[in-house]
C-alpha positions in Angstrom: -113.8 142.3 -87.6 -113.6 145.4 -85.5 -112.8 148.8 -87.0 -112.6 152.4 -85.8 -115.2 155.0 -86.5 -114.6 155.8 -90.1 -116.0 159.3 -89.8 -114.1 160.5 -86.7 -112.1 163.6 -87.5 -113.5 164.0 -90.9 -112.8 167.5 -92.4 -116.1 169.0 -93.5 -114.3 171.5 -95.7 -114.0 168.8 -98.3 -117.8 168.6 -98.8 -119.2 169.6 -102.1 -121.5 172.6 -102.3 -124.6 170.5 -102.9 -124.1 168.2 -99.9 -125.4 169.0 -96.5 -126.8 167.4 -93.4 -130.3 167.5 -92.0 -130.6 166.5 -88.4 -133.8 165.0 -86.9 -135.6 167.7 -84.8 -138.1 166.8 -82.1 -139.6 170.2 -82.2 -139.6 173.3 -84.4 -140.9 176.7 -83.2 -142.6 179.3 -85.3 -141.3 182.6 -84.2 -144.6 184.4 -84.7 -146.6 181.8 -82.8 -146.5 180.4 -79.4 -146.9 176.8 -80.4 -144.7 174.0 -81.7 -145.0 171.6 -84.5 -143.5 168.1 -84.5 -141.3 166.9 -87.4 -140.4 163.2 -87.6 -138.1 161.9 -90.3 -137.8 158.1 -90.5 -134.4 156.7 -91.6 -134.1 153.8 -94.1 -134.3 150.4 -92.6 -131.8 147.6 -93.0 -134.4 145.7 -95.1 -133.9 148.4 -97.7 -130.1 147.9 -98.0 -130.2 144.9 -100.4 -132.2 147.0 -102.9 -129.7 149.8 -102.5 -126.9 147.3 -103.1 -128.6 146.2 -106.3 -128.8 149.7 -107.5 -125.1 150.0 -107.0 -124.5 146.9 -109.0 -123.5 144.9 -105.9 -125.4 141.7 -106.9 -123.6 139.3 -104.6 -123.7 141.6 -101.6 -127.5 142.0 -102.2 -127.9 138.2 -102.5 -126.1 137.5 -99.3 -127.8 140.1 -97.2 -131.3 139.1 -98.6 -130.5 135.5 -97.6 -129.4 136.6 -94.1 -132.5 138.8 -93.5 -135.0 136.2 -94.7 -133.5 133.0 -93.1 -134.4 131.7 -89.7 -132.4 133.3 -86.8 -129.1 131.4 -86.2 -125.9 132.7 -84.7 -122.7 131.0 -85.9 -121.0 129.6 -82.8 -117.7 131.1 -81.9 -116.3 127.5 -81.7 -117.1 127.3 -85.5 -115.4 130.6 -86.3 -112.2 129.8 -84.4 -112.2 126.2 -85.8 -112.5 124.3 -82.5 -115.7 122.6 -83.4 -116.4 123.5 -87.0 -117.8 120.5 -88.9 -115.6 119.3 -91.8 -116.3 120.9 -95.1 -118.5 118.2 -96.6 -120.5 118.0 -93.4 -121.4 121.6 -92.8 -125.3 121.7 -93.0 -126.5 123.1 -96.2 -128.8 125.6 -94.4 -125.7 127.1 -92.9 -123.6 127.2 -96.1 -123.5 129.1 -99.5 -121.2 127.5 -102.0 -122.7 128.7 -105.3 -122.7 132.6 -105.2 -119.0 133.5 -105.3 -117.1 132.5 -108.5 -113.4 132.8 -108.6 -113.5 133.9 -112.2 -115.4 137.0 -111.0 -113.3 137.5 -107.9 -109.9 137.5 -109.6 -111.1 140.3 -111.8 -110.3 142.6 -108.9 -106.6 143.4 -108.8 -106.2 143.2 -105.0 -107.7 139.6 -105.2 -105.7 138.6 -108.2 -102.5 139.8 -106.5 -103.4 137.8 -103.4 -104.0 134.7 -105.5 -100.6 135.0 -107.1 -98.9 135.5 -103.7 -100.7 132.5 -102.2 -99.7 130.2 -105.1 -96.1 131.5 -105.5 -95.2 131.8 -101.8 -97.4 129.6 -99.7 -98.9 126.7 -101.6 -95.6 124.7 -101.5 -93.9 126.4 -98.5 -92.3 124.3 -95.8 -95.4 124.9 -93.6 -97.7 123.9 -96.4 -95.7 120.7 -97.2 -95.8 119.8 -93.5 -99.6 120.2 -93.6 -99.8 118.1 -96.8 -97.9 115.3 -95.0 -100.4 115.5 -92.2 -103.3 115.3 -94.6 -101.8 112.3 -96.3 -101.5 110.4 -93.0 -105.1 111.3 -92.2 -106.2 109.9 -95.6 -104.5 106.6 -94.7 -101.2 106.6 -96.5 -98.4 105.0 -94.5 -95.5 106.6 -96.5 -94.6 103.4 -98.4 -94.7 103.1 -102.2 -96.6 105.7 -104.2 -99.9 107.4 -103.4 -101.9 109.6 -105.9 -104.6 111.7 -104.3 -107.2 114.1 -105.5 -110.3 113.3 -107.6 -110.2 114.1 -111.4 -112.8 113.8 -114.1 -112.5 111.7 -117.3 -110.5 114.5 -118.9 -107.9 114.5 -116.1 -109.0 117.8 -114.6 -109.7 118.1 -110.9 -113.4 117.7 -110.0 -113.5 118.6 -106.4 -115.5 121.4 -104.6 -114.0 123.9 -102.2 -115.7 122.0 -99.4 -113.9 118.8 -100.3 -110.6 120.6 -100.6 -111.2 122.2 -97.2 -111.8 118.8 -95.7 -109.0 116.8 -97.2 -106.4 118.8 -99.0 -106.2 122.4 -97.8 -102.6 123.3 -96.7 -102.3 127.1 -96.4 -104.2 130.4 -96.6 -103.9 134.1 -97.0 -106.1 136.9 -95.5 -107.4 139.4 -98.0 -108.9 142.8 -97.5 -108.5 145.8 -95.3 -111.0 147.0 -92.7 -114.0 149.3 -93.5 -112.1 152.5 -92.5 -109.4 152.0 -95.1 -111.8 151.1 -97.9 -113.9 154.2 -97.0 -110.8 156.4 -97.0 -109.7 155.3 -100.4 -113.2 155.0 -101.9 -112.6 151.3 -102.7 -115.9 150.0 -101.4 -117.2 147.5 -103.9 -119.2 144.2 -104.3 -116.2 142.2 -103.1 -116.1 144.1 -99.8 -119.9 144.2 -99.5 -120.2 140.5 -99.9 -117.0 139.2 -98.2 -115.4 142.0 -96.2 -112.1 140.7 -95.1 -111.9 137.0 -96.0 -109.6 134.0 -96.4 -108.2 132.7 -99.7 -107.3 129.1 -99.2 -105.2 126.6 -101.2 -105.1 122.9 -101.4 -102.7 120.8 -103.5 -103.1 117.3 -105.1 -100.7 115.0 -106.9 -98.5 112.0 -106.1 -96.5 111.2 -103.0 -93.9 108.4 -103.0 -91.0 107.1 -101.0 -87.5 106.0 -102.3 -85.4 103.1 -101.2 -84.0 105.2 -98.3 -87.6 105.8 -97.1 -87.4 109.5 -98.0 -90.8 110.9 -99.0 -91.3 113.2 -101.9 -94.3 115.0 -103.4 -95.0 115.7 -107.1 -97.8 118.2 -107.2 -100.1 118.3 -110.2 -102.7 121.0 -109.3 -103.3 123.7 -106.7 -106.8 124.8 -106.1 -107.6 128.2 -104.7 -110.9 129.1 -103.1 -112.6 131.4 -100.6 -113.9 130.6 -97.2 -115.7 133.2 -95.2 -118.2 133.7 -92.4 -121.2 135.9 -93.2 -122.4 137.3 -89.9 -122.9 140.6 -88.0 -121.6 139.4 -84.6 -119.4 141.9 -82.9 -116.0 140.9 -81.6 -114.5 142.2 -78.3 -117.5 144.3 -77.5 -116.9 146.7 -80.4 -120.0 147.6 -82.4 -118.7 147.6 -86.0 -119.9 150.5 -88.2 -121.1 149.6 -91.6 -121.3 153.0 -93.2 -124.0 155.6 -94.0 -126.7 154.1 -96.3 -129.3 155.8 -98.4 -131.9 154.2 -100.6 -129.4 154.5 -103.5 -126.4 153.0 -101.8 -123.6 153.7 -99.4 -122.0 157.1 -99.1 -118.3 157.3 -99.9 -115.8 159.4 -97.9 -116.3 162.4 -100.1 -120.0 162.3 -99.5 -120.0 161.4 -95.8 -119.7 164.6 -93.8 -120.9 163.3 -90.5 -119.3 162.8 -87.2 -122.7 162.3 -85.5 -124.7 159.1 -85.5 -128.3 160.6 -85.5 -128.4 161.7 -89.1 -131.7 160.9 -90.8 -131.7 162.6 -94.2 -129.2 164.2 -96.5 -129.4 166.2 -99.6 -126.8 165.0 -102.1 -126.5 166.7 -105.6 -129.9 168.4 -105.0 -131.7 165.1 -104.2 -133.1 164.6 -100.7 -132.7 161.0 -99.5 -133.4 159.1 -96.3 -130.3 157.6 -94.8 -129.1 155.7 -91.8 -125.7 155.2 -90.0 -125.7 151.4 -89.9 -123.9 149.2 -87.3 -123.6 145.5 -86.7 -126.0 145.9 -83.7 -128.8 147.0 -86.1 -128.8 143.5 -87.6 -128.6 141.8 -84.2 -131.6 143.9 -83.0 -133.4 142.8 -86.2 -132.7 139.1 -85.4 -133.9 139.5 -81.8 -137.1 141.3 -82.9 -138.1 139.2 -85.9 -136.7 135.7 -85.3 -134.9 136.0 -88.7 -131.3 136.6 -89.5 -129.3 133.4 -90.1 -125.4 133.4 -90.3 -123.8 131.2 -92.9 -120.4 130.0 -94.2 -119.4 131.1 -97.7 -117.3 128.9 -100.0 -116.5 129.9 -103.6 -115.9 127.5 -106.5 -112.2 126.5 -107.1 -109.6 128.2 -109.3 -107.3 125.4 -110.5 -103.6 125.9 -111.5 -101.2 123.3 -112.8 -98.1 122.6 -110.8 -94.9 120.7 -111.4 -91.7 119.8 -109.6 -90.6 117.5 -106.8 -90.6 118.5 -103.2 -89.4 116.6 -100.1 -92.1 115.9 -97.6 -91.4 116.0 -93.9 -92.3 112.5 -92.7 -91.8 111.0 -89.4 
């Protein structure tokens, strides 16, 4: 996702008294001497960011970045991201997929995600567009529109027992984008583990139940459950030539808007609350350079587990 420079136009008068910037200097001159001394200040590296995330309590963000940094280099094809050639959910190679880290029970603890789940279920899971997609799914599963057809695996207790990858492949019928870009999160100081691990992401929904036709060959659908899950791509690939900024990072974490007083990218250290820290203004391109240099840095697709909700009612299915 491309975003604007989050620090452009920042008003330095909002800086606290104990916050200031130290620029890297190539030379410093002693006024009473005719020589120069060299001062070199090394910024933090991207390999240090997962540890900083852990210090902030961003466990999932740290896990994802550690995996990316340590895995063999692999760039997710654009044809996967736009859906043209993405393998079906169950056939995505495991080395390019994480379906264990993100739990919906954790995710819906964040109000913006909980609100999005409610909107997806109430407005989109059984919308005309969603029902049209469900009909398309049923045809693909082999139902001819005659008689009754119950679809969706359940366990011995009658609860759905399908993964997000199976829902994605066979039953997904709508989605909702979640999250603002980095600039807005920085402005409102809402950077958190959700944004660090998923950024902007898709909440998807799939429905299961029973479809049947009446004597007039009209087709209806009685849903029993809707399953909500996350699908996302974890990568640092720039879109449209824009090098996405990822914030100013120190060894202790990312700086918030109130702490970030820079409009220059060559900052190397800061003093914050009387503590001097190395820091770096990080961009997507820093991770791409790391991949080119080390042969590591593997993109992957993220699936969460599934949040199931009971449904009821009867809905006409477009069939023809």
